[in-house]
C-alpha positions in Angstrom: -33.2 29.4 -2.0 -34.9 31.8 0.5 -35.0 35.7 -0.1 -32.4 37.7 1.5 -32.2 41.7 1.7 -28.8 43.6 1.7 -28.7 43.4 5.7 -28.3 40.2 5.6 -31.8 39.4 7.3 -33.6 36.9 5.3 -37.3 37.5 4.2 -39.8 35.0 5.4 -41.3 33.3 2.1 -44.9 33.3 3.6 -46.4 34.8 7.0 -45.9 33.3 10.0 -48.7 31.9 11.7 -47.9 33.7 14.9 -48.1 37.1 13.3 -51.8 36.2 11.9 -52.9 35.2 15.1 -51.5 38.3 16.6 -53.1 40.7 13.9 -56.3 39.1 14.4 -55.9 39.4 18.3 -55.0 43.0 18.0 -57.8 43.8 15.9 -60.5 42.3 18.1 -59.0 43.4 21.3 -59.4 47.3 20.1 -62.9 48.2 19.3 -64.3 49.8 16.1 -61.4 48.4 14.2 -62.2 48.5 10.4 -58.9 46.8 9.0 -55.4 46.1 9.4 -52.0 45.1 8.2 -48.7 43.9 9.0 -46.2 45.6 6.7 -42.4 44.7 5.9 -40.0 46.5 3.9 -36.5 45.6 2.5 -33.8 47.9 2.5 -33.4 48.2 -1.3 -37.0 48.6 -1.8 -38.1 50.6 1.3 -40.5 53.1 -0.5 -42.6 49.9 -1.2 -43.6 48.1 1.8 -45.0 44.8 1.3 -48.1 43.1 3.2 -46.8 40.5 5.6 -50.5 39.8 7.1 -53.9 41.5 6.3 -57.3 41.5 8.6 -59.8 41.2 7.8 -58.3 38.0 5.4 -60.8 38.6 3.0 -59.8 42.2 2.4 -57.5 43.8 -0.2 -54.4 45.7 0.3 -54.9 49.4 0.7 -52.7 51.9 -0.8 -53.3 54.1 2.2 -52.2 51.7 4.7 -49.0 51.4 2.5 -48.5 55.1 2.8 -49.2 55.2 6.6 -46.9 52.1 6.9 -44.4 53.9 4.8 -44.4 57.5 6.9 -44.0 55.1 10.2 -40.9 53.3 8.6 -39.3 56.5 7.7 -39.9 58.6 10.7 -38.9 55.6 13.3 -42.2 56.4 15.3 -45.7 56.0 16.1 -48.1 57.6 14.0 -52.3 58.6 14.4 -53.5 60.9 12.1 -56.9 60.9 10.1 -56.9 59.8 6.3 -59.0 59.0 3.3 -59.5 55.2 2.7 -59.2 53.7 -0.6 -63.5 53.7 -0.7 -63.2 57.1 0.1 -64.2 56.9 3.4 -62.3 58.8 6.7 -60.6 56.6 9.2 -58.3 57.3 12.0 -54.9 55.3 11.0 -52.9 54.3 13.8 -49.0 52.6 13.0 -45.8 51.9 14.6 -42.7 50.4 13.3 -41.3 47.1 13.9 -37.8 46.6 15.0 -35.3 44.0 14.7 -31.7 44.3 16.0 -32.2 48.0 16.3 -33.3 48.0 12.6 -36.7 49.7 11.3 -38.1 46.2 9.0 -41.6 47.2 8.8 -44.5 48.8 10.6 -48.4 47.9 12.1 -51.3 49.9 10.8 -54.8 50.0 11.8 -57.7 51.6 10.3 -60.1 52.7 13.3 -63.3 54.7 13.4 -63.0 58.5 14.0 -62.6 58.8 18.0 -60.7 61.7 20.2 -57.0 62.4 20.3 -56.7 60.8 23.5 -58.4 57.8 22.6 -56.2 57.6 19.5 -53.1 57.8 21.4 -54.3 55.4 23.9 -54.8 52.9 20.8 -51.3 54.1 19.8 -49.9 53.1 23.2 -51.7 49.6 23.1 -50.3 49.1 19.8 -46.7 49.9 21.1 -47.1 47.4 23.5 -48.3 44.6 21.2 -45.4 45.2 18.7 -43.1 43.9 21.1 -44.6 40.2 20.6 -45.2 40.6 17.0 -41.2 41.6 16.6 -40.5 38.1 18.4 -42.5 36.3 16.5 -40.8 37.7 13.4 -37.4 37.1 14.7 -38.1 33.4 15.3 -39.4 33.3 11.9 -36.1 34.4 10.7 -34.2 32.5 12.8 -36.2 29.4 11.5 -35.8 30.0 7.8 -32.0 30.7 8.7 -31.7 27.3 10.0 -33.4 25.9 7.1 -31.2 27.4 4.7 -28.3 25.9 6.5 -29.3 22.5 6.5 -30.5 22.6 3.4 -26.7 24.0 2.1 -25.4 21.1 4.0 -27.7 18.8 2.5 -26.9 19.7 -1.1 -23.0 19.9 -0.1 -23.2 15.9 0.8 -24.7 15.0 -2.7 -22.0 17.4 -4.3 -19.1 15.3 -3.1 -17.6 12.9 -5.9 -18.6 9.6 -4.1 -21.7 7.4 -4.8 -24.7 8.1 -4.4 -25.6 5.6 -1.8 -22.7 7.2 0.4 -23.9 10.7 -0.1 -27.4 9.6 0.9 -26.1 7.7 4.0 -24.5 10.7 5.2 -27.6 13.0 4.7 -29.6 10.7 6.2 -27.1 10.9 9.5 -27.4 14.5 9.1 -30.9 14.7 9.5 -31.4 12.1 11.9 -29.0 13.7 14.4 -30.6 17.4 13.4 -34.3 16.3 14.1 -33.5 13.7 16.7 -34.9 10.9 14.8 -34.4 7.0 15.6 -34.1 6.5 11.4 -34.3 8.3 8.2 -34.6 6.6 5.0 -33.8 7.5 1.9 -35.3 5.9 -1.4 -35.3 6.5 -5.2 -38.1 5.4 -7.5 -37.2 2.7 -10.2 -39.9 2.6 -12.3 -43.3 1.6 -10.3 -41.4 0.6 -7.4 -39.2 2.7 -4.9 -35.9 0.9 -3.7 -34.0 2.3 -0.5 -30.4 3.5 -1.3 -29.7 4.9 2.1 -30.3 4.4 5.9 -29.1 6.5 8.6 -26.5 5.1 10.9 -26.4 1.7 8.6 -24.4 1.9 6.1 -25.2 -1.7 5.0 -28.3 -3.1 5.0 -30.3 -6.5 3.9 -33.0 -5.6 0.9 -34.3 -9.2 2.1 -35.8 -8.7 5.1 -39.1 -8.0 5.9 -38.9 -4.8 7.6 -37.0 -3.2 4.6 -40.0 -4.3 2.4 -42.5 -2.6 4.4 -40.8 0.5 4.3 -40.8 0.5 0.5 -44.3 -0.3 0.5 -44.9 2.7 2.6 -42.4 5.0 0.3 -44.7 3.2 -3.0 -47.8 4.6 -1.1 -46.2 8.1 -0.7 -45.4 8.4 -4.4 -49.1 7.0 -5.1 -50.8 9.7 -3.3 -48.2 12.6 -4.4 -48.2 14.1 -1.0 -46.4 14.2 2.0 -48.2 11.6 4.7 -47.5 12.0 8.5 -49.0 9.5 11.0 -48.5 9.1 14.6 -49.0 5.8 16.3 -52.0 6.6 18.2 -53.9 7.9 15.3 -56.8 5.8 15.2 -57.0 4.7 11.6 -59.7 2.4 10.3 -59.0 -0.6 8.1 -59.6 1.1 5.2 -57.1 4.0 5.9 -55.0 5.0 2.9 -52.1 4.9 5.1 -52.2 1.2 6.1 -48.7 0.2 5.2 -47.2 3.4 7.0 -49.5 2.5 9.8 -48.1 -0.8 9.8 -44.4 0.5 10.4 -45.2 1.9 13.8 -47.1 -1.6 15.0 -43.8 -1.9 17.1 -43.1 1.7 18.5 -44.7 4.5 20.2 -43.6 7.2 17.7 -44.7 9.1 14.5 -43.8 8.5 10.9 -43.5 11.0 8.2 -42.8 10.7 4.4 -42.2 13.2 2.0 -41.9 12.7 -2.1 -38.8 14.0 -3.8 -40.1 16.5 -6.6 -38.2 17.7 -9.6 -40.6 19.8 -11.3 -43.8 17.5 -11.5 -42.0 14.6 -11.3 -41.5 12.4 -8.4 -38.1 10.7 -7.9 -37.9 9.2 -4.8 -39.2 9.5 -1.1 -37.7 10.6 2.4 -39.3 8.8 5.0 -38.5 10.0 8.8 -39.1 7.9 12.2 -39.2 9.6 16.0 -40.3 7.8 18.8 -41.9 10.9 20.2 -45.5 11.9 18.9 -44.6 15.6 19.3 -41.3 16.0 18.0 -43.0 16.5 14.4 -44.4 20.0 14.4 -45.4 22.6 11.4 -41.8 23.9 11.7 -40.3 20.4 10.7 -42.6 20.0 7.9 -41.1 23.3 6.2 -37.8 22.5 6.8 -38.6 19.1 5.3 -40.0 20.6 2.4 -37.4 23.1 1.5 -34.5 20.3 1.9 -36.3 18.2 -0.8 -36.6 21.0 -3.0 -33.0 21.6 -3.1 -32.1 18.2 -3.2 -34.4 16.9 -5.7 -32.4 18.2 -8.6 -29.0 17.1 -7.8 -30.3 13.6 -7.0 -31.8 13.5 -10.5 -28.7 14.9 -12.1 -26.6 12.3 -10.9 -29.1 9.3 -11.1 -29.1 10.7 -15.0 -25.3 11.1 -15.2 -25.1 7.3 -13.6 -27.6 6.1 -16.1 -25.6 7.7 -19.1 -22.1 6.6 -17.3 -23.6 2.7 -17.7 -25.1 3.1 -21.1 -21.5 4.2 -22.2 -19.8 1.0 -21.0 -22.7 -0.9 -22.4 -21.8 0.5 -26.2 -18.3 0.1 -25.5 -18.8 -3.3 -24.6 -20.7 -3.8 -27.8 -17.9 -2.0 -29.9 -15.5 -4.5 -28.6 -17.4 -7.2 -30.2 -17.2 -5.5 -33.6 -14.8 -6.6 -36.5 -13.8 -2.6 -36.8 -12.1 -2.5 -32.9 -9.4 -5.8 -33.9 -7.0 -3.3 -33.1 -8.3 -2.7 -30.0 -9.3 -6.1 -29.0 -5.4 -6.9 -29.9 -4.1 -4.0 -27.9 -6.2 -5.7 -24.9 -5.3 -9.4 -25.4 -1.3 -8.0 -25.5 -1.9 -6.3 -22.3 -3.4 -9.5 -20.4 -0.9 -11.9 -21.5 1.8 -9.4 -20.7 0.4 -9.1 -17.1 0.0 -12.7 -16.9 3.7 -12.8 -17.6 4.6 -10.4 -15.4 2.7 -12.1 -12.4 4.4 -15.4 -13.3 7.7 -14.8 -14.1 10.0 -15.1 -11.2 13.2 -12.8 -10.6 15.8 -11.8 -8.2 14.9 -9.3 -5.4 17.3 -6.9 -5.1 18.0 -4.1 -2.9 20.3 -0.8 -4.3 22.6 1.1 -1.8 25.4 3.8 -1.9 28.6 1.9 -1.4 32.0 3.6 -0.1 35.5 1.4 0.2 36.9 1.5 3.6 39.9 -0.2 5.2 38.9 -3.6 6.7 41.2 -1.9 10.1 42.2 1.5 10.4 45.0 2.8 12.9 45.5 6.4 14.1 49.1 7.4 14.5 49.1 10.2 17.3 51.5 12.9 18.4 53.0 10.8 21.7 54.2 14.6 23.2 53.8 18.0 22.5 56.4 19.3 20.1 56.9 20.5 16.4 56.9 18.7 13.4 60.8 18.5 12.4 60.3 16.7 8.8 57.4 15.0 7.0 58.5 12.0 4.6 54.7 11.0 3.3 51.6 12.2 3.0 47.6 10.8 2.5 47.6 8.7 -0.4 51.3 7.6 -0.4 52.1 3.6 0.3 54.3 3.0 3.2 56.4 0.0 4.2 56.4 -1.4 7.7 58.9 0.4 10.0 59.3 3.4 7.3 59.7 7.0 9.0 56.6 8.8 8.0 57.5 11.9 10.0 59.9 13.0 12.7 59.4 15.6 15.5 61.7 18.1 16.8 64.0 16.7 19.5 66.0 19.5 20.6 64.7 20.3 23.8 64.5 16.6 24.4 68.4 16.5 24.0 69.2 19.6 26.0 67.1 18.1 29.0 69.1 14.8 28.2 72.5 16.6 28.8 70.9 18.0 32.0 70.3 14.8 33.4 73.1 13.4 32.2 75.2 16.4 34.1 73.2 15.9 37.1 74.1 12.4 37.4 77.6 12.6 36.9 77.8 15.2 40.0 75.8 12.8 42.1 77.8 9.8 41.0 81.4 11.9 42.3 79.4 13.0 45.5 78.6 9.4 46.1 82.4 8.4 45.8 83.3 10.6 48.0 80.8 9.6 50.7 82.3 6.1 50.4 85.6 7.4 50.7 84.4 9.3 54.1 82.5 6.3 55.1 79.7 8.9 55.6 77.0 6.2 54.9 73.7 8.3 55.6 75.1 10.6 52.9 75.9 7.9 50.7 72.2 6.4 51.0 70.9 10.1 50.0 72.9 10.3 47.0 72.1 6.9 45.9 68.5 7.7 45.6 69.2 11.0 43.8 71.1 8.6 41.5 68.5 6.3 40.8 66.0 9.6 40.5 68.0 10.8 37.7 68.2 7.7 36.0 64.4 7.3 35.7 64.7 10.8 34.4 66.8 10.1 31.4 65.3 6.8 30.7 61.9 8.6 30.2 64.1 11.3 28.1 65.6 8.6 26.0 62.1 6.9 25.4 61.0 10.1 24.4 63.8 10.8 21.9 62.9 7.1 20.4 59.2 8.0 19.6 60.6 11.1 17.7 60.6 9.1 14.7 56.9 8.5 13.7 57.2 4.6 12.2 54.4 2.8 9.7 52.9 -0.1 11.9 52.4 -2.2 8.8 52.5 -2.3 5.1 49.5 0.0 4.4 48.3 3.5 2.5 47.7 6.7 4.5 44.7 7.8 4.0 45.0 11.1 6.2 47.5 13.5 7.2 49.5 16.2 5.2 52.3 18.1 6.9 54.9 18.9 4.3 53.2 22.3 4.5 53.2 22.4 8.0 57.0 21.6 9.0 58.0 23.4 12.3 53.9 24.0 13.3 53.5 22.6 16.9 51.3 19.9 18.1 49.7 18.6 21.1 50.1 15.3 22.9 47.5 12.7 21.4 46.7 14.9 18.5 46.0 13.0 15.4 48.9 13.4 12.4 48.0 10.1 10.1 45.7 7.5 9.5 46.8 4.3 7.7 45.0 1.1 6.6 46.7 -2.1 5.4 47.0 -1.8 1.5 45.0 -5.1 0.2 42.4 -5.5 3.2 39.1 -3.6 2.6 35.6 -3.8 3.5 32.6 -2.2 2.0 30.4 0.4 3.8 26.7 0.2 2.5 23.9 3.3 3.6 20.8 1.1 3.1 17.3 3.0 3.1 15.2 1.9 6.0 12.5 0.8 3.8 14.9 -1.6 2.8 16.8 -2.7 5.9 14.3 -5.3 7.0 14.8 -7.6 3.9 18.6 -7.5 4.5 20.3 -10.3 6.6 23.9 -11.8 6.9 25.9 -13.5 4.5 23.6 -12.5 1.5 25.5 -11.9 -1.7 25.4 -8.9 -3.9 27.6 -7.3 -6.4 29.2 -3.7 -6.5 30.3 -1.6 -9.0 32.6 1.7 -8.1 32.5 5.0 -10.1 36.2 4.7 -10.4 36.4 1.1 -11.8 32.8 1.0 -13.6 34.0 -1.8 -16.1 34.4 -4.4 -13.2 31.7 -6.1 -11.1 32.9 -6.9 -7.2 31.3 -9.8 -5.7 30.8 -8.9 -1.9 28.6 -10.8 1.0 26.9 -9.0 4.0 29.1 -9.3 7.1 27.5 -7.1 9.8 24.4 -4.8 10.1 24.7 -2.4 12.3 21.9 -1.0 14.3 22.8 2.5 14.0 21.0 4.9 11.7 22.2 8.1 10.0 20.1 10.9 8.3 21.4 11.9 4.8 19.9 13.8 2.0 16.2 13.7 3.6 16.3 10.0 4.2 16.9 7.7 7.0 19.8 5.1 6.4 21.1 2.3 8.2 25.3 1.0 7.8 25.6 -1.9 6.9 29.3 -3.8 6.2 30.0 -6.4 3.5 33.3 -8.1 2.5 35.1 -8.3 -0.5 36.3 -11.6 -2.0 38.6 -10.4 -4.9 40.0 -7.1 -4.6 40.6 -5.9 -7.9 43.6 -3.7 -9.1 43.6 -0.1 -8.8 41.0 -0.1 -5.5 41.4 2.5 -3.4 39.7 3.6 -0.1 37.1 6.3 -0.6 35.8 4.9 -3.7 32.3 5.1 -4.0 30.0 3.3 -6.1 26.4 1.3 -6.3 26.1 -2.3 -4.3 22.9 -4.2 -5.2 22.1 -7.1 -2.7 20.0 -10.1 -3.6 17.3 -10.7 -1.0 15.5 -13.4 -2.8 13.0 -14.1 -5.7 9.5 -12.4 -6.3 7.2 -12.2 -9.6 8.3 -9.5 -11.9 5.2 -7.4 -11.0 5.6 -7.9 -7.2 9.4 -6.7 -7.6 8.4 -3.7 -9.5 5.9 -2.6 -7.1 6.7 -3.6 -3.9 8.6 0.1 -3.0 5.1 1.5 -3.9 3.3 -1.0 -2.1 5.2 -0.7 1.1 4.8 3.5 0.9 1.3 3.4 0.2 0.5 0.8 3.0 2.5 3.3 5.2 0.7 6.5 4.3 -2.4 4.6 4.3 -1.7 3.8 7.9 -0.5 7.6 8.7 -3.9 8.5 8.0 -5.9 5.9 10.3 -7.0 3.2 7.7 
């Protein structure tokens, strides 16, 4: 992993080429420069700046330059002063701090031949202008290291997943192909003296027998043989005796370049990573450094996974050998019995059954409602009572109706008397008016008489009251149309089933089944599906459909409202299929929801 300081800025592991070039150019541009250096400091070791670049390259690290650099770093400003060097010579030392994101990260120090103060200040000014380019070069180096670290961590994460090594390699090759804009990225692992390809970018499956795959494996073996990275562009003019003849053959049909790098675990080569690109200029020094860093990170994980796979395979072989020994007769017998049971569960057929909650209801149900607004006078029956046809269930208060009847009788007698007088005086006009009034009065009387007849609520048929209890509400007002009682036939029932939506597709009309009620647990009741309603309701977190069934023989003691469990026979299947049907259906739905 790359080093990093506490501020989060990574320290380059080696001198960026641009900084070396810049220091050489700076020292040559300024006359009479004896030596120079670029120093970097970390936040947790600010008193010990380390040299990043030295000029000339053959010189040693100067403690005097280190002290001057430390002063510039701590002071945050340029320095121009005389000092004695390590070899007891006096030089003019000029230093200027390096900044990155408003933080001092180091300094540039030059040792000059003695000159005037004005000349030293001019050199300091030149150095200040030049450090802008050096700061940009360092920033670019830091960014490159950060990108490399991110890419290496992503590669490690891919190989750390609990999936086959070939799948991890496939995802890794896709990552590099997309990041470096490569046409193909191929990962091969060493097996004995040969290299076998395990993953190709954007190609999860491939045929190892084709000539192209064999050529790439030859090129990887060549990289293993030379124990170093191989880079060849198609325009490279290699002779017939070139050491990389196999790699060169891979480029015969393209105008790009190829790069192969060995995977090293310590000193052991465990595989090769090969990258193809159609652009000759796409592979640069930064790319080579990044691939090297990535290989260093993934090689230990690949080596560990290979050893784990080998141990797992050896363990399986050992277990298979143990099965053949006499000392494992009990284990072998268990396996044989398990196989026999599995075969029997697959071959033996049984009934496929759908279970559902069931409720007893009346085959028909009639409501008794208030014929007009009144009060409850008497209640002769309540819910749970058996009633006969024509039996008075309740009566309504008729006092207001009797008064109204008396009123209209009196009114009619009055109009009849006046009508007789009009006939006696031969007043035909008055007689016609009175005749109409008499007819109107008779109509009102008929309406009142009918209402009086409906004050007695009668049972429409022999049955059982399933709702309505007015014994404790005598004298209570009721409105016209208000539900008072519900009655069902006493010997005609149906079964209402609540079938889960996972099972509704298996049901059809006329299928047979059995019902066991909670109140009659010792009896099985035969039933037959009569109607499947396309109506669903949600209860207890599940979506259920309403299904009706007929009862052939009604046992004694059955009452509306009883509940139980019904089992409908939907067909025949193997025992294993019946036991696992619900699980398979739910898993199939779950997989579909995930997009499989």
